[in-house]
N, C-alpha and C positions, 0 to 999 in steps of 0.2 A: 628665188630660185624657187615658179613657178614651180610634193615632195620635193623636190628640190626646188630651187628657185624656179622658179618661183615656188615652188611650192611643194608642200609635202602632199598635197593632193587629197582631197576628201571625196572618195568615190560615191559616198551617199548611197550605198546599197541598202534598200529596205529589206528587213528580214521578218517583220511582224507588224501587225496593226498598230502596236504600241509605238514602233519606230515612226510610223506615219503620223500618228497623233503628235509625237514629240516634234517632228519637223514642222508641222503646221503651227505649233505653238511658238516657234522661235521667232524673235524679232531682232533687229540690229540696232546698235547704238555705238557711239564713240567710246573709246577707252576713257575711263574716268581717272582722275588724279588718285594716286594710291594703288592702282591696279597694275602698275608696271611689272612688278615682280611676278604676278600671276601670268601676265601675257608673255613674258620671257620664258617662263616655265613651259607654257603651252607650246611655244615654238621649239624650244630645245627638245621636248618629248617628241613632237611631230616629226622634226627633221632627223631625229635619231633613227627613224625607220627608213630614211631616204637612201635609195641605192647608190646614188652619186656620192653622197656623204660617206657611205661605207667604203666605197672605192678609194676615195681620197684619204680617209682616216680609218683604216681597219681597227685600230685600237679604240675601244669604246670610251675609255677615260679621256683620251686625247680628243676624241670627237665631241664629247659633251663639253669639255672645257673650252674648246674652240667656239662651239655654238653659244655657250653662255656668255662669252666675251662679245662676240659679234651681235647677238641679239640684244644684249644689254645696252650696247651703244645705239643700235638702230631704234630701240623702243624709247630710251631715255633722252637721246639727242638726235632726233630725226631731222632730215632736210626740211627746210621751210615749205609749208604747204602739204606735208605728208598727211595722209589719212590713216588713222589706226582704228579700225572698227572691230567690234566683237559681237558675238551673239548674246542674247539676253541671259543665257545660262552661263556665260563666261567660259565657254567650252571651246570656241573656235575664234580665230583672229585672222584678219586680212590687213595687210599693209599695202597701200597704194602711193606711189610717188607721182607728183604732179607733172604735167608736160614740161619738157626742158630740163628735168632733173637728171643729173648724171649720178647713178648709184654705185659706181665702182663694180662693174660686172654683175649688175642687178643685186649688189650687196650679197653675193652668193654666200650662204652660210656653210658651204661644204669644206671651206678651208684652203683656199688658194694660196694663203700666205705660207702654208707648209706643203701638205700633201703627202699621202702615203706614209704618214708619221716621220717625215724627214723635217726636222726644225730648221734646216738651212735654207729651205725655199721650195717652191713647187717643183715637182718632177717634170721632165720634158713633156710627158704626155698631158699632164694637167695644165701646164703652161700653154701648150698648143691648143687644148680644148677651149680654154677661156679667151685666148686671143682670137680664136675663130668666132666665139660667141660675141665678143666685143665688136668685131668687124662686121658682124651681120645685124647689129642693132637696127631695128626699123627706123625710118626717117621720123624725126619729130615733127609736129607735136603729137604725143600720145600719153595717156595715163598708164603707168607701169604697175601692174600687179606684181609687186616685188616678193611678197610672202603670203602664203595661205596655209595655215596649219591648224589641225584639230586635236584636241586632247584624246577624243575617242573617234576612230574612223567609222564612217557610215551613219553618223547620227544626224545628218542633214545640215550641219553648221556651214559647211563650205558652199553648199547650194544657196542657203539663205543669204550669206554675205555676197555672193556673186549676183544673185537676182537683185538685191537691194542697190548695189553700187552701179551695176550696168543699166538698171532702170533710171537712176539719177543721171548718169552720163548721157543717155539718149544716143545721138549720133556722133558723139565725140569719140575718136579712136582710142583703143586700148590695146595693150600688148603685154606679153609675159614670155619668159623662157623657162623650160623645165628640163631636168635631166633624168626624168622618170617616164619611160614610155607608157606606163600604165595610166598616166595622167591625161594622155591625148584624148581618149574617149570621153573622159569626164568633162574636159574643157570644150570639146566639140559640142556638147549639149547646150552650151552658152554662146555658140556662134564663132568660137575661136578655131582657126585653121592654121596648120603648120605652114610657115613660109621658108624655113631653112632647117637643115639638119646637119649636125656636126659630129664626127666620129673619130675616136681614138681607140687604141686597143682597150677593150673591156669597158668602155664608157661612151655615152652619146648624149647629145643635148639638142633641143629643138626651140626655135623661136615660133611663137604663135601670135597672130594678130586677129582683131575682130571684136567680138563682144557686142558693141554698139547697141546695147539695150535689148538684145534678143533674150528670151526666156526659155528655160529648159521645159 
């Protein structure tokens, strides 16, 4: 969940020359053994800012507990072929599912197993939104940017991770979905374009496709 799934969205807004120097210094590597707890914490903190997650789980404690459970499973027992990449400062993480992987609604961390703090199951609006997202999944094969989250927004980590992976993918298709409209302009910088929009009262989501090695 492109802030939301996917992703919590790293807008990478430069505010000073120091920001620019920091970005230029960032490199990308695979998550190393023993870093799982740090990566989970980054994602939990990042998606705690996500508007879709706030809609689904208004209670902050419920939201964080849900994210800790889901991200713990995703990071420690990912589907085969999953790429978990981090920036050199271990401040931003991207999780990519390989072509053909079904991630269960993009492994949305916003809490579709409950929703709106109702432990009995998702609300009708939440169920309708995620059913629409499922139905609109782009045709395979494509690499799915399942999650992108930064410990600190605007530090350049999201851009570094996207540039690295999209360059490696070349012309191989990629896709993501997000429940945060503010993410659309960020992903557009990397060639992602919205291909569907899904609305319920007080929440929306978009599928985006593209990437294909374009650089911001």
